[in-house]
C-alpha positions in Angstrom: 28.1 37.2 56.5 29.3 40.0 54.2 27.2 40.6 51.1 30.1 39.8 48.7 30.7 36.4 50.3 26.9 35.7 50.2 26.9 36.3 46.5 29.8 33.9 46.0 28.1 31.1 47.9 24.8 31.6 45.9 26.7 31.5 42.6 28.4 28.3 43.6 25.1 26.7 44.5 23.6 27.7 41.1 26.6 26.3 39.3 26.4 23.0 41.2 22.8 22.6 40.4 23.4 23.2 36.7 26.0 20.5 36.4 24.1 17.8 38.1 23.7 14.8 35.8 20.2 14.3 34.4 18.2 11.3 35.7 18.7 8.1 33.8 15.1 8.1 32.6 15.7 11.4 30.8 18.9 10.3 29.0 18.7 9.1 25.5 19.4 5.5 24.8 20.3 3.8 21.5 19.0 0.6 19.9 20.2 -1.2 16.8 20.0 -4.5 15.2 19.2 -6.5 12.0 16.1 -8.0 10.4 16.4 -11.4 8.7 14.1 -13.9 7.1 13.9 -17.5 8.4 16.7 -18.5 6.0 19.0 -15.9 7.5 18.9 -13.5 4.6 18.6 -9.8 5.5 15.4 -8.0 4.7 15.7 -4.6 3.1 13.2 -1.7 3.8 11.6 -3.4 6.8 10.0 -0.9 9.2 11.0 -1.1 12.8 8.9 0.8 15.3 9.6 1.3 19.0 6.8 2.5 21.3 7.0 3.6 24.9 4.1 5.7 26.3 6.4 7.5 28.7 9.0 8.2 26.1 9.6 11.6 24.5 8.8 11.0 21.7 6.7 7.9 22.5 7.3 6.3 19.1 10.5 6.1 17.1 10.8 4.5 13.6 13.7 3.2 11.6 14.1 1.4 8.2 16.5 -1.4 7.4 19.2 -1.0 4.8 20.3 -3.5 2.1 22.0 -5.6 4.8 18.9 -5.6 7.0 20.5 -3.2 9.5 18.6 -0.6 11.5 19.3 1.8 14.3 17.6 4.5 16.4 18.5 6.9 19.1 16.5 9.0 21.6 15.0 6.1 23.5 14.6 6.8 27.3 15.5 4.0 29.6 12.7 1.5 30.1 10.8 -1.1 28.3 10.0 -0.4 24.6 7.7 -2.5 22.4 9.3 -3.1 19.1 7.2 -4.0 16.0 8.9 -5.1 12.8 7.0 -5.2 9.5 8.0 -5.9 5.9 6.0 -6.6 2.7 5.4 -10.2 2.2 6.3 -11.2 5.8 4.3 -11.7 9.0 5.1 -8.9 11.5 7.0 -9.6 14.7 6.8 -7.8 18.1 8.9 -8.0 21.2 9.1 -6.0 24.5 12.8 -5.0 25.0 14.3 -3.2 28.0 16.4 -0.2 26.8 19.2 1.3 28.8 21.3 4.5 28.3 24.3 2.4 27.4 24.0 0.6 24.1 23.0 -3.0 24.6 23.6 -6.0 22.3 22.1 -5.8 18.8 18.5 -6.8 18.4 17.8 -9.4 15.8 14.3 -9.9 14.4 13.4 -12.9 12.2 10.4 -12.6 10.0 8.5 -15.5 8.5 7.0 -15.4 5.0 3.3 -14.8 4.9 1.4 -17.9 3.9 -1.0 -17.6 1.0 -4.5 -19.0 1.2 -4.4 -22.6 2.5 -5.6 -25.2 0.1 -9.3 -25.7 0.7 -9.5 -22.8 3.1 -12.9 -21.3 3.5 -13.8 -18.0 1.9 -13.9 -15.0 4.3 -17.5 -14.2 3.4 -18.7 -17.8 3.5 -21.3 -17.2 6.2 -23.0 -14.5 4.1 -23.0 -16.7 1.1 -24.6 -19.5 3.0 -27.2 -17.1 4.4 -28.0 -15.8 0.8 -28.3 -19.4 -0.5 -30.6 -20.3 2.4 -32.8 -17.3 1.6 -33.2 -18.4 -2.0 -34.2 -21.9 -0.8 -36.8 -20.5 1.6 -38.2 -18.3 -1.2 -38.8 -21.4 -3.3 -36.2 -20.4 -5.8 -34.6 -23.8 -5.8 -32.6 -23.6 -9.1 -30.9 -20.4 -7.9 -30.3 -22.0 -4.4 -28.8 -25.1 -5.9 -26.5 -23.0 -8.1 -25.5 -21.0 -5.1 -24.7 -24.1 -3.0 -22.8 -25.7 -5.8 -20.7 -22.6 -6.3 -19.9 -22.5 -2.5 -19.1 -26.2 -2.6 -16.7 -25.9 -5.5 -14.7 -23.1 -3.8 -14.8 -24.5 -0.3 -14.1 -28.2 -0.5 -13.6 -28.5 3.3 -17.2 -27.3 4.0 -18.7 -30.8 3.6 -22.0 -29.7 5.3 -23.0 -28.1 2.0 -23.8 -31.6 0.8 -26.6 -31.8 3.4 -28.0 -28.5 2.2 -27.9 -29.5 -1.4 -29.7 -32.8 -0.6 -32.5 -31.0 1.2 -33.0 -28.5 -1.7 -33.1 -31.3 -4.3 -35.7 -33.1 -2.3 -37.8 -29.9 -1.8 -37.7 -29.3 -5.5 -38.6 -32.9 -6.3 -41.8 -32.6 -4.3 -43.1 -29.9 -6.7 -42.5 -32.0 -9.8 -45.4 -33.6 -11.6 -43.2 -35.4 -14.0 -42.1 -38.7 -12.5 -38.9 -38.9 -14.5 -37.8 -35.3 -13.4 -38.7 -36.1 -9.8 -36.6 -39.3 -9.9 -33.6 -37.4 -11.2 -33.8 -34.9 -8.5 -34.2 -37.5 -5.8 -31.2 -39.3 -7.1 -29.2 -36.1 -6.9 -30.4 -35.7 -3.3 -29.3 -39.2 -2.6 -25.9 -38.5 -4.1 -25.5 -35.4 -2.0 -26.3 -37.2 1.2 -23.9 -40.0 0.3 -21.1 -37.5 -0.3 -21.7 -36.2 3.2 -21.4 -39.7 4.6 -18.0 -40.2 2.9 -16.5 -37.5 5.1 -18.6 -38.1 8.1 -19.9 -41.7 8.2 -21.8 -41.1 11.5 -23.7 -38.0 10.5 -27.3 -38.7 11.6 -28.8 -36.1 9.4 -27.1 -37.5 6.3 -28.2 -41.1 7.3 -31.8 -39.9 7.7 -31.6 -38.1 4.4 -30.5 -41.3 2.6 -33.2 -43.4 4.2 -36.0 -40.9 3.4 -34.8 -40.3 -0.1 -34.6 -44.1 -0.8 -38.1 -44.5 0.6 -39.4 -41.7 -1.7 -37.7 -43.3 -4.7 -39.2 -46.7 -3.8 -42.7 -45.1 -3.6 -42.2 -43.3 -6.8 -41.0 -46.5 -8.7 -43.9 -48.4 -7.2 -46.3 -45.8 -8.4 -44.8 -45.9 -11.9 -45.1 -49.7 -12.2 
């Protein structure tokens, strides 16, 4: 084949390679949509993130406008995980397949974050109970009672604190030489156990506490007569 013709064939091959379409996975896709609350109102300034480990880039971010609208480009074809966050709302996530051609708008609905539930337990409740038990074990009964009372006042659903209070009142009562003071403490213990039984009538520990405390009161009253 003449050299000139060979050059022309080579040039044609190079040209054909250069104009071949890029694979679908390398082409940029587009995603758009709207973010609303549960009442259908648009949420402004919500952050929309799309993540795909094989994407370039692997994460793309957009922010909603006053009408809750958002859009992003540069997403390769494949599954992207969308995360939507807005102040005062619980976040939402969804895995969405993205194609080169624009798909239907993506609508995310965010629910308002709930505040602390009435009667919900404090996050550090376990540590507080541990600290109160340490005071009790050290014989610092007044501080232990104060700690348990404080826990009870802030965590009304934690009814087992009544058992702990009943035990501490009885332990403190055993150390009292004054019969009147001892009787007062035993009555407080009895009241604590009774409060426990109001929420759990079959609680064996509370029942035993009531019986033992009543027996101690009877013995004390018999001694005083």
